[in-house]
N, C-alpha and C positions, 0 to 999 in steps of 0.2 A: 504494499499499499504506500502510495506517494502523496506528499502534500501538494495540492494544486490550488492556485488562486485564480478565481474568475473575476476579472475586473470589469464591472458594469452590470447593473441589476435591471436591465431592460428584459424584453421577452427572450431574446436569444441567450443572454448571459444566464438568466434564471433557468432556462431549459437545459443548457449544457451542464450547468452545475447539478441539476437534479439527475441527469443521466449519469454523471461521473460519481456522485456521492455514494452509491452502494459499493464502489470498488476503491475509492481514494478518500483521503482526508481533505475535503473541499471547503474553502471559504469563499462565499459570494460577497464581493465588496461593492458597496454603493457609495457614490460620492457624497450624497446627502445623508447626514446622520439621522434626520427624521424619517426618511424613507427606509433606511436600514432598520431602524427601531420598529417601524410599522410592519415590515416584512418578517422580522424575527419574532415579534409578538403574535401576529396572526398566523404565522407559518404559511402565508400566501403572499404573492406579489399582486396585490389588488389592482394596481394600476395597469400592469403589462401582461400578466398571466393569471388572472383570477381563478381560472378553472382548476389550477393545480395546487395540491397540498404539498409543501416542501418536505423532503425526507428529514427525519429527526436528526440524522447525523450531519446535515448540512449546516455549517456555521454561516452566519450573516453579520456583517459589521461595516463600519465606516472608517476604521483605523487602517490606513494603507500599509503602514509598516508591519502591523500585526498579521495582516493578510499575506504579506510577502515573506515573512519570516520562515526560513527553511523550506520555501516552496521549490519543488523540482521544476515546476512549470507555471508560467502565468499566461492566462488567456485574456486578451484584450477584446471584450465583447461590447464594443461601443460603436456609434456611427463614426465614419471617417472624419467628420467635422470636429469631433471631440478627441481624436487620437493624439494630436500634437500637445494638447494640454495634459493628457494623461501621461504621455512620455516625459513631459517636463516635470511632473510630480515624481516619476520614477527616478529621473536624474537627480532631483533634489534630495531624494531619500538615499541616494548612492546605493541603491539596491535594485538590480535588474536581473532577475533570473531569466533563463531562456524563455522567449516570448512567442506566443502564437497569436496571430491577428485573425479575428473573426469578422472584421468589417469588410465591406465590399463597395468599391467605388474609387473615384479620383477626388483628391483634395481640390476644392474650389480655389481658383486663382493660380495656385502653383501647378495644378495638373499632375501632382505626384501620386503614385500608387502607395498603398499602406507601407510596404516594406521600404520604399524610398524615404518616407517620412521618418521611419525608425532610424535609418542610416544617418539622416540629416541631424536628428536630435540626439541619439544615443551613440552614434559612431558606427562605422562599418564592421567593427569587431563584435557588436552585439549579436548574439545567436538569436535568430528569429525565423519564423516561417508563417505560412498562412493555412488556415483550415477552411475549406470551401466545399460546395456541393449542394445537391437538392435536399433541403432540410427546413421545413416549417417548424418553428419553435414549439408550437403547441403539440405536434405529433411526437417530437423528440422528448418533450417533457412527459408525455403520456406513456413513454416506453415503447412506442411503435418503431419498427425497424427503419434504419436509414444507413446510407453509405456516403462517406465523405472522402475528400482528397486532402492530404496534408503535404504541402510543398515547401521546400527550402532549398537554397543553393548549396547548403551543407547537407549532402546526401545521408551522412551518418546520423545527423540530428533529425532529419525527416523520418528516417527509419525508426529511430529510438522513440521519438515523440509519438509517432503513429502507434507503435507497440504499446506505449503507456495508455493512450486514449482508447485503443481498440478493445472492445469487449461488450458483453451484454447485448443489447439491440443496436449498438453503434459499431458499424464496420468502417475501419479507416485504412485507406490505401495511401502509399507514400509516393512522392514525385520530386524530381529535381527541377521541374519547370515552374519556378516561382512566378515569373512574369506571366506565363500563359494562364496559370490558375487565377491570378489576380485580375487579368484582363477579362477572362470568362465571367468572373463574378461581378465585375463592374458593368460590362456592356449588356449582359443579359437583362438587366433591369430596364434599360432603354427599350429593348425589344418587347418586354412584357407590357410596357405602356402601349406600344403599337398594337399588340394583340388585344389588349383591353379596349382600345378604340374600335377595332374591327368587331369585337363581340358586342360592344355597346351599340354599335350601328346595326346589329343584326345581320352581318354579312355572311354568317354561316361557317361551318366547320372546314370547307374547302379553303376559304380565305384564311382561316386560322392556321391551317397546316402550311399554306404557302408562305405566310408571314414568318412562321417559326423557322422554316427551312431557309428562306432568304436572309432572315435575321442571323442565323447561324453562319451563313456564308460571310456576312458582313463582320461578325465577330472574329471569325478565322482570319479574314484578310487583314484586319487591323492588328490582331494579336501576333500574327507571323511577322508583320512589318515592325512591330515593337520588340521582337525578339523571342516570342513564344514559339512552341513547337506545334505544328499543325495537328498532331494526334491528340494533344491535350484537349482540343476543342470538340473532339468526338467523345470525350469521356464525361465523368461525373461533374467536373467543374465547368464544362462547356455545355454539351447538349443536355446532360442530365439536369443541371440547374436551370437552364433556359426553358426546357419543357415544363418543369414544375412551376416556375415563376410566371410563365405565360398562360398557364391553363388552370392553376389551382385557385380555388375560391378564397384561400387564406392569403393570397399574394396582394401586398399593398400596392405594388407598382401596376399590376394588372387593374386593380380597383381604380387607380388614378385615371388610366386611360378610359375605362368603362364609364366613369362618371363624367369625364370630359365630353365623351360622345353623347351623353344624355343631356348635355347643355349646362352643367354646373361649372362654376368658376374654379380656377386652380387653387386659389387661396382658401376658398370655402372647403374644397375637398381635403386639402392638407390639414386644415384645422380640425376636420371631423375624423381623421385617421387615428389620431392619438399616438402614432408611431412615425418614424422616419421612412419616407419612400426615397431610397438612394438614387433611383433612376432620374428623378427630377433634378437633383443636384449634379448628377454626372453627365447629363446629355450634352451640355454646352462644352464640357471638357473633351468628350468623345469627338464632337464635331471639329473642335480645334486641332486635336491630334490627327484626325483623318485628313483634314485640309493641309496641314504642314507636311504630311508624308505622302500626299497624292493618292489616298485610299478613297474609293468611291463607296459611300454609305447612304444610299437614297432613303432607306427606312429611317435611319437615325436623323437625317436632315428633315424628314417630314415630321417626326416626333418633336424635334427642336422647334420647328415653325409653329406647331400647335401650342407647345408650352409657352412660347413667347407671344402668342396671340396674333401671329402673322397669317395663320391659316386656320379655318375652322376644321374640325375633325374630318367631316365629309369631303371638304376640299382637298385635304391632304391625301385621302384615299384616292380620289379621282386623279390627283397628280401622279401617284404611283402607278395607277392603272394605265395612264396615258403614255408611259415611257416606251421607248422604242424596244422591240424584241432584240434579245442578245443571246449568244450561246451561253449555256450553263457551264 
């Protein structure tokens, strides 16, 4: 049994902490002391995962130093927007155990991937990796089966960390393609918004399948251009995560697209979610990266235009349908 610190008490942090608690000494750290106290007292995360009763063995607290003490592994389960602040806290504590990133997306303005933010704040010597793949938090917390990919440029660390997390209903594969895994996790959220728009407009399952397939092609083109391996995007962190996020009713990004198609405003939709929809934040960065590298991404461009209010959802679909035919 190893000590594991899960940093971030949102839905995903709570879920992975619940999944690991039967096999490890796990502490769930919340930045807000009142939230930590409420979760510990009720043995539920009423805000983010109210359906789940926390295991009795799962510790909950707001003391970062205590959570990190003797931890074999720390899991950063927060949105990309909060990662830099969390890393600053780790640096200030001068305690940084091997770190796994559970966030998906690009940092706004800098355009950095999560592992690049770690290198910038904690230095290139910090051992880190990313855990990604098709995994709705509620199902993981309920103990339903899931399979994930753990990637790191340090192949030995990837293998050892995957072995530590693997067990119960959570199957963990390891990979050395850190860039590819993070790109897959970031861009699939944009594609899920596109599929949500299609579903919200009632365009049918044929259109859904076409968007998922062409969306995967866009993810792969950009991912390979940025240094990822093409085969990564056919696996759990690519096709697997895309299929789940684009079709599952628990997908926040799909919900954004669906509600946009129904005529609701973006700010109203986001306010009602209660969670972060990373695709909304990442779309502009994906467009910029594609433009600077000469990668054609028409689905992403259409989503970006809708999010910025330059096109209505139906107009964006018509624009995609009017494109000239090309070889696949």
